[in-house]
Backbone as a printed PyTorch tensor [residue, N CA C, xyz], in Angstrom:
tensor([[[ 67.3630, -20.0850,   4.2320],
         [ 68.0710, -18.8930,   4.6240],
         [ 67.3970, -17.6820,   3.9740]],

        [[ 67.1300, -16.6620,   4.7630],
         [ 66.4930, -15.4560,   4.2500],
         [ 67.5260, -14.3380,   4.1240]],

        [[ 67.4750, -13.6650,   2.9680],
         [ 68.4200, -12.5950,   2.6690],
         [ 67.6510, -11.2930,   2.5050]],

        [[ 67.9800, -10.2590,   3.2810],
         [ 67.2790,  -8.9770,   3.1250],
         [ 67.5620,  -8.3560,   1.7520]],

        [[ 66.5060,  -7.8040,   1.1220],
         [ 66.6890,  -7.0940,  -0.1420],
         [ 66.2410,  -5.6410,  -0.0320]],

        [[ 65.6140,  -5.2860,   1.0800],
         [ 65.2340,  -3.9030,   1.3780],
         [ 64.9610,  -3.8350,   2.8730]],

        [[ 64.4970,  -2.6720,   3.3290],
         [ 64.1510,  -2.5370,   4.7470],
         [ 62.9740,  -3.4070,   5.1420]],

        [[ 62.1610,  -3.8130,   4.1460],
         [ 60.9190,  -4.5340,   4.4380],
         [ 60.8280,  -5.9200,   3.8120]],

        [[ 61.7220,  -6.2430,   2.8820],
         [ 61.5670,  -7.4840,   2.1100],
         [ 62.7920,  -8.3770,   2.2260]],

        [[ 62.5330,  -9.6790,   2.0810],
         [ 63.6030, -10.6760,   2.0700],
         [ 63.3820, -11.6360,   0.9100]],

        [[ 64.4280, -12.3260,   0.5290],
         [ 64.3350, -13.4770,  -0.3610],
         [ 64.6160, -14.7040,   0.4780]],

        [[ 63.8460, -15.7470,   0.2750],
         [ 64.0830, -17.0170,   0.9510],
         [ 64.7910, -17.9140,  -0.0470]],

        [[ 66.0390, -18.2380,   0.2150],
         [ 66.8440, -19.0150,  -0.7260],
         [ 66.3540, -20.4520,  -0.8800]],

        [[ 65.4870, -20.9050,   0.0090],
         [ 64.9370, -22.2560,  -0.0910],
         [ 63.6060, -22.2950,  -0.8300]],

        [[ 63.0480, -21.1360,  -1.1420],
         [ 61.7400, -21.0580,  -1.8070],
         [ 61.9270, -20.8400,  -3.3080]],

        [[ 60.9910, -21.3540,  -4.1220],
         [ 61.0810, -21.1420,  -5.5710],
         [ 60.7550, -19.6880,  -5.9450]],

        [[ 61.1640, -19.3090,  -7.1350],
         [ 60.8450, -17.9910,  -7.6810],
         [ 59.6710, -18.1470,  -8.6290]],

        [[ 58.6530, -17.2930,  -8.4680],
         [ 57.4640, -17.3390,  -9.3150],
         [ 57.2960, -16.0060, -10.0170]],

        [[ 56.8940, -16.0320, -11.2900],
         [ 56.6270, -14.7810, -11.9880],
         [ 55.3760, -14.1130, -11.4230]],

        [[ 55.4580, -12.8080, -11.2180],
         [ 54.3380, -12.0420, -10.6730],
         [ 53.9400, -10.9690, -11.6790]],

        [[ 52.6450, -10.8970, -11.9530],
         [ 52.1170,  -9.9980, -12.9740],
         [ 51.3370,  -8.8600, -12.3340]],

        [[ 51.6670,  -7.6380, -12.7150],
         [ 51.0210,  -6.4520, -12.1790],
         [ 49.6240,  -6.2800, -12.7710]],

        [[ 48.6740,  -5.9330, -11.9180],
         [ 47.3240,  -5.6200, -12.3910],
         [ 46.6850,  -4.6240, -11.4400]],

        [[ 45.6230,  -3.9970, -11.8870],
         [ 44.8730,  -3.0470, -11.0730],
         [ 43.4900,  -3.6460, -10.8060]],

        [[ 43.1160,  -3.6890,  -9.5300],
         [ 41.8130,  -4.2100,  -9.1300],
         [ 41.1620,  -3.1630,  -8.2400]],

        [[ 40.0350,  -2.6440,  -8.6850],
         [ 39.3000,  -1.6100,  -7.9410],
         [ 40.2000,  -0.4350,  -7.5640]],

        [[ 41.0780,  -0.0470,  -8.4810],
         [ 41.9350,   1.1050,  -8.2750],
         [ 43.2060,   0.8430,  -7.4890]],

        [[ 43.4270,  -0.3720,  -7.0260],
         [ 44.6460,  -0.7240,  -6.2950],
         [ 45.5260,  -1.6140,  -7.1570]],

        [[ 46.8400,  -1.4700,  -7.0110],
         [ 47.7840,  -2.2720,  -7.7760],
         [ 48.1740,  -3.5060,  -6.9650]],

        [[ 48.1230,  -4.6530,  -7.6170],
         [ 48.5180,  -5.9250,  -7.0170],
         [ 49.4370,  -6.6680,  -7.9660]],

        [[ 50.1430,  -7.6360,  -7.4260],
         [ 50.8970,  -8.5850,  -8.2460],
         [ 50.2180,  -9.9350,  -8.0900]],

        [[ 49.9300, -10.5780,  -9.2160],
         [ 49.2640, -11.8720,  -9.2190],
         [ 50.2440, -12.9720,  -9.6010]],

        [[ 50.1180, -14.0850,  -8.9180],
         [ 50.9390, -15.2740,  -9.1810],
         [ 49.9930, -16.4270,  -9.4650]],

        [[ 50.1760, -17.1100, -10.5930],
         [ 49.3460, -18.2640, -10.9160],
         [ 49.8720, -19.4830, -10.1660]],

        [[ 48.9760, -20.1780,  -9.4900],
         [ 49.3480, -21.3890,  -8.7610],
         [ 48.8580, -22.6060,  -9.5290]],

        [[ 49.7770, -23.3820, -10.0060],
         [ 49.3960, -24.5840, -10.7630],
         [ 48.8780, -25.6860,  -9.8440]],

        [[ 49.0990, -25.5550,  -8.5590],
         [ 48.6480, -26.5900,  -7.6220],
         [ 47.1950, -26.4090,  -7.2130]],

        [[ 46.7780, -25.1730,  -6.9510],
         [ 45.3740, -24.9580,  -6.5770],
         [ 44.5620, -24.3780,  -7.7280]],

        [[ 45.2320, -24.0080,  -8.8280],
         [ 44.5270, -23.5130, -10.0060],
         [ 43.9080, -22.1400,  -9.8330]],

        [[ 44.5260, -21.3010,  -8.9910],
         [ 43.9900, -19.9630,  -8.7350],
         [ 45.1090, -18.9320,  -8.8060]],

        [[ 44.7010, -17.6670,  -9.0160],
         [ 45.6310, -16.5520,  -8.9140],
         [ 45.7660, -16.1750,  -7.4480]],

        [[ 46.9960, -16.0080,  -6.9740],
         [ 47.2530, -15.5090,  -5.6340],
         [ 47.5920, -14.0300,  -5.7550]],

        [[ 46.9640, -13.1960,  -4.9320],
         [ 47.1320, -11.7470,  -5.0110],
         [ 48.0380, -11.2680,  -3.8700]],

        [[ 49.0420, -10.4550,  -4.2330],
         [ 50.0040,  -9.9340,  -3.2600],
         [ 50.2440,  -8.4580,  -3.5030]],

        [[ 50.8260,  -7.7940,  -2.5310],
         [ 51.2400,  -6.4080,  -2.6920],
         [ 52.3580,  -6.3180,  -3.7190]],

        [[ 52.4920,  -5.1620,  -4.3830],
         [ 53.4320,  -5.0170,  -5.5000],
         [ 54.8700,  -4.7640,  -5.0640]],

        [[ 55.6130,  -5.8300,  -4.8450],
         [ 57.0420,  -5.7140,  -4.5380],
         [ 57.6760,  -7.0950,  -4.6300]],

        [[ 58.9240,  -7.1270,  -5.0680],
         [ 59.6220,  -8.4030,  -5.1140],
         [ 59.9720,  -8.8360,  -3.7000]],

        [[ 60.1370, -10.1360,  -3.5320],
         [ 60.4970, -10.6860,  -2.2360],
         [ 59.6770, -11.9190,  -1.9110]],

        [[ 59.9110, -12.4660,  -0.7370],
         [ 59.2640, -13.7080,  -0.3090],
         [ 57.8310, -13.4560,   0.1470]],

        [[ 56.9530, -14.3910,  -0.1980],
         [ 55.5490, -14.3330,   0.2190],
         [ 55.0850, -15.7130,   0.6650]],

        [[ 54.0900, -15.7250,   1.5330],
         [ 53.4000, -16.9600,   1.8600],
         [ 52.3510, -17.1850,   0.7880]],

        [[ 52.1650, -18.4340,   0.4180],
         [ 51.1640, -18.7670,  -0.5850],
         [ 49.7710, -18.7330,   0.0350]],

        [[ 48.7760, -18.5000,  -0.8020],
         [ 47.3900, -18.4850,  -0.3440],
         [ 46.6770, -19.7960,  -0.6620]],

        [[ 47.4290, -20.8520,  -0.9100],
         [ 46.8440, -22.1620,  -1.1860],
         [ 46.0950, -22.6600,   0.0510]],

        [[ 44.9670, -23.2840,  -0.1760],
         [ 44.2370, -23.9150,   0.9200],
         [ 44.5580, -25.4000,   0.9950]],

        [[ 45.4750, -25.8440,   0.1620],
         [ 45.8110, -27.2600,   0.0500],
         [ 47.2070, -27.5020,   0.6070]],

        [[ 47.3000, -28.2170,   1.7100],
         [ 48.6070, -28.4720,   2.3230],
         [ 49.4800, -29.3780,   1.4660]],

        [[ 48.9500, -29.9410,   0.3920],
         [ 49.7460, -30.7570,  -0.5240],
         [ 50.5920, -29.8880,  -1.4630]],

        [[ 50.2490, -28.6130,  -1.5720],
         [ 51.0070, -27.7070,  -2.4220],
         [ 52.3610, -27.4370,  -1.7840]],

        [[ 53.4570, -27.5450,  -2.5430],
         [ 54.7670, -27.2150,  -1.9780],
         [ 54.8710, -25.7370,  -1.6040]],

        [[ 54.0740, -24.8880,  -2.2250],
         [ 54.0840, -23.4640,  -1.8970],
         [ 53.5010, -23.2080,  -0.5110]],

        [[ 52.5730, -24.0390,  -0.0850],
         [ 51.9440, -23.8790,   1.2230],
         [ 52.9860, -23.9900,   2.3290]],

        [[ 53.9720, -24.8360,   2.1300],
         [ 55.0000, -25.0840,   3.1510],
         [ 56.0790, -24.0100,   3.1600]],

        [[ 56.6090, -23.6410,   1.9760],
         [ 57.7700, -22.7410,   1.9190],
         [ 57.4780, -21.3780,   1.3130]],

        [[ 56.2900, -21.1800,   0.7420],
         [ 55.9980, -19.9260,   0.0650],
         [ 56.7750, -19.8330,  -1.2380]],

        [[ 56.9880, -18.6060,  -1.7110],
         [ 57.7490, -18.3860,  -2.9430],
         [ 58.2420, -16.9520,  -2.9700]],

        [[ 59.1900, -16.7040,  -3.8440],
         [ 59.7320, -15.3730,  -4.0620],
         [ 59.1000, -14.7980,  -5.3180]],

        [[ 58.6210, -13.5570,  -5.2400],
         [ 58.0230, -12.9050,  -6.4020],
         [ 59.1030, -12.2580,  -7.2600]],

        [[ 58.9590, -12.4280,  -8.5660],
         [ 59.8200, -11.7590,  -9.5350],
         [ 58.9080, -11.0710, -10.5480]],

        [[ 59.0430,  -9.7710, -10.6940],
         [ 58.1820,  -9.0110, -11.5930],
         [ 58.2880,  -9.5430, -13.0140]],

        [[ 57.1230,  -9.8030, -13.6250],
         [ 57.0900, -10.3860, -14.9770],
         [ 56.2940,  -9.5400, -15.9540]],

        [[ 55.9030,  -8.3100, -15.5700],
         [ 55.1840,  -7.4390, -16.4770],
         [ 53.7360,  -7.2610, -16.0680]],

        [[ 53.0180,  -6.5300, -16.9210],
         [ 51.6030,  -6.2440, -16.6470],
         [ 50.7120,  -7.3430, -17.2060]],

        [[ 49.6400,  -7.6080, -16.5000],
         [ 48.6600,  -8.6090, -16.9010],
         [ 47.4490,  -7.8810, -17.4640]],

        [[ 46.9520,  -8.3400, -18.5750],
         [ 45.7570,  -7.7510, -19.1580],
         [ 44.5570,  -8.0160, -18.2700]],

        [[ 43.6750,  -7.0550, -18.1360],
         [ 42.5060,  -7.1480, -17.2440],
         [ 41.6410,  -8.3690, -17.5290]],

        [[ 41.4710,  -8.7290, -18.8020],
         [ 40.5900,  -9.8500, -19.1430],
         [ 41.1450, -11.1770, -18.6440]],

        [[ 42.4550, -11.3010, -18.4420],
         [ 43.0670, -12.5370, -17.9780],
         [ 42.9260, -12.6970, -16.4730]],

        [[ 42.9180, -11.6000, -15.7340],
         [ 42.9210, -11.6850, -14.2810],
         [ 41.5360, -11.8160, -13.6670]],

        [[ 40.4670, -11.7210, -14.4520],
         [ 39.1430, -11.8130, -13.8520],
         [ 38.6220, -13.2230, -13.8230]]])
C-alpha cells in the first residue's frame, strides 16, 4: 500500500526503510543508500519517500519492492567515493 507524503512522494508500507546519507557530487546534492546485497551505494534525489533500488541482482529483496528513504545525516566525502 502506498501512502502519499507530498505532492510528489509516497511511502510504500510493504517496503523496508533505509537510511539515506546526504552528499554533494560534482556540485549536485544526492542521498546515498548502502546496499548490503550488491555492495554498492545507490544514488537518489534528496527527498524522503519510496525509491526503486539500483541493484542489478534480482536476488536482492530491494530489487523487487524498493525501499523508503529516511534522512540519516551528511556523509563525509571520503566515504562516498
